[in-house]
C-alpha positions as CSV (number, residue, x, y, z in Angstrom):
1,M,2.4,-5.5,-15.7
2,Q,2.6,-3.3,-12.6
3,K,3.4,-5.0,-9.4
4,I,1.7,-4.2,-6.0
5,L,2.9,-5.3,-2.6
6,I,-0.1,-5.9,-0.2
7,I,0.7,-5.8,3.5
8,D,-2.0,-6.9,6.0
9,D,-1.9,-9.4,8.8
10,E,-5.4,-10.5,8.0
11,I,-4.9,-13.0,5.2
12,G,-8.6,-12.8,4.1
13,I,-8.2,-9.1,3.3
14,C,-4.9,-9.8,1.5
15,L,-6.6,-12.5,-0.6
16,I,-9.6,-10.4,-1.5
17,M,-7.4,-7.4,-2.5
18,S,-5.0,-9.6,-4.4
19,K,-7.7,-11.4,-6.3
20,F,-9.5,-8.2,-7.2
21,L,-6.3,-6.3,-8.3
22,T,-5.1,-9.4,-10.3
23,K,-8.4,-9.6,-12.1
24,N,-7.9,-5.9,-13.0
25,G,-4.5,-6.4,-14.6
26,Y,-2.0,-6.0,-11.7
27,Q,0.6,-8.5,-10.4
28,T,0.4,-8.8,-6.6
29,V,2.5,-10.1,-3.7
30,I,1.2,-10.6,-0.2
31,A,3.0,-10.0,3.0
32,E,1.4,-10.7,6.4
33,S,3.9,-8.7,8.4
34,G,6.2,-5.7,8.1
35,A,9.2,-7.9,8.4
36,T,8.1,-10.0,5.4
37,A,7.2,-6.9,3.4
38,F,10.7,-5.5,3.8
39,E,12.2,-8.9,2.8
40,Y,10.2,-8.7,-0.4
41,L,11.2,-5.0,-0.9
42,E,14.9,-5.9,-0.7
43,N,14.6,-8.6,-3.3
44,E,11.9,-7.5,-5.7
45,S,10.8,-4.3,-7.5
46,F,7.3,-2.9,-6.9
47,D,5.3,-0.1,-8.3
48,L,3.1,0.5,-5.3
49,V,2.6,-0.7,-1.7
50,L,-0.9,-1.0,-0.2
51,S,-0.5,-1.4,3.6
52,D,-2.8,-1.8,6.5
53,F,-1.9,0.7,9.3
54,R,-2.0,-1.7,12.2
55,L,0.1,-4.8,11.9
56,E,1.2,-7.2,14.6
57,D,4.9,-6.3,14.2
58,T,4.8,-2.6,13.2
59,N,2.5,0.1,12.0
60,G,1.8,2.1,8.8
61,R,3.8,5.1,10.1
62,E,6.9,3.0,10.5
63,I,6.4,1.2,7.1
64,L,5.9,4.5,5.4
65,R,9.0,6.1,7.1
66,R,11.2,3.1,6.0
67,I,9.9,3.0,2.5
68,K,10.3,6.7,1.9
69,S,13.8,6.5,3.3
70,D,14.9,3.4,1.4
71,Y,12.7,3.5,-1.7
72,P,11.7,7.2,-2.1
73,E,10.0,6.8,-5.4
74,L,7.7,3.9,-4.3
75,I,4.1,4.9,-4.0
76,V,2.4,4.0,-0.7
77,I,-1.3,3.8,0.1
78,I,-2.3,3.2,3.8
79,V,-5.5,1.5,4.7
80,S,-6.9,1.7,8.2
81,G,-10.0,0.8,10.2
82,F,-9.4,3.8,12.4
83,G,-10.6,6.8,10.4
84,D,-8.7,9.5,12.1
85,T,-8.3,12.6,9.9
86,N,-5.3,13.8,11.9
87,L,-3.6,10.4,11.3
88,A,-4.5,10.6,7.6
89,A,-3.1,14.1,7.3
90,E,0.1,13.1,9.1
91,L,0.7,10.1,6.8
92,I,0.1,12.1,3.7
93,R,2.6,14.8,4.9
94,M,5.0,11.9,5.4
95,G,4.7,10.9,1.8
96,A,1.7,8.5,1.6
97,Y,-0.2,8.9,-1.7
98,D,-3.5,8.2,0.0
99,F,-5.2,7.1,3.2
100,I,-8.3,4.8,2.8
101,N,-10.7,3.9,5.6
102,K,-12.0,0.4,6.1
103,P,-14.2,-1.3,5.4
104,I,-12.5,-1.9,2.1
105,Y,-14.5,-1.4,-1.0
106,P,-12.6,-3.0,-3.9
107,N,-13.6,-0.3,-6.4
108,V,-12.3,2.4,-4.0
109,I,-8.9,0.6,-3.7
110,L,-8.8,0.1,-7.5
111,E,-9.4,3.8,-8.2
112,A,-6.8,4.8,-5.7
113,V,-4.2,2.4,-7.2
114,K,-5.0,3.6,-10.8
115,S,-4.8,7.2,-9.8
116,A,-1.5,6.8,-7.9
117,L,0.1,4.9,-10.7
118,E,-1.2,7.3,-13.4
119,S,0.1,10.3,-11.4
120,R,3.5,8.6,-11.1
121,D,3.6,7.9,-14.8
122,T,2.7,11.5,-15.7
123,T,5.4,12.9,-13.4
124,V,8.0,10.4,-14.8
125,S,7.2,11.2,-18.5
């Protein structure tokens, strides 16, 4: 079972995404801060990270930078309530697989996750 780390400081969003992704066959772990997320990353293996851009202790740019430095093969999808195309382009240049605008539609998240994991599987094969 593929494992996804969900990072968002809004627990309600974490729970909705976690429940929906679990129902669709993924294992999920929730982190409500960047610090907690990096503790999980140091101790567990993940296939994908789904992170909100704005967190209380950091932001998606910093999370993406650290993940790509420390775990370069890990897929990262950034979610944001601030639909800035320049920001989206910057994050994708930095290595994000995708940038999804809020409000979150579970089917959009699911398709992005499936697509990201399938693209990784085809490049690994």
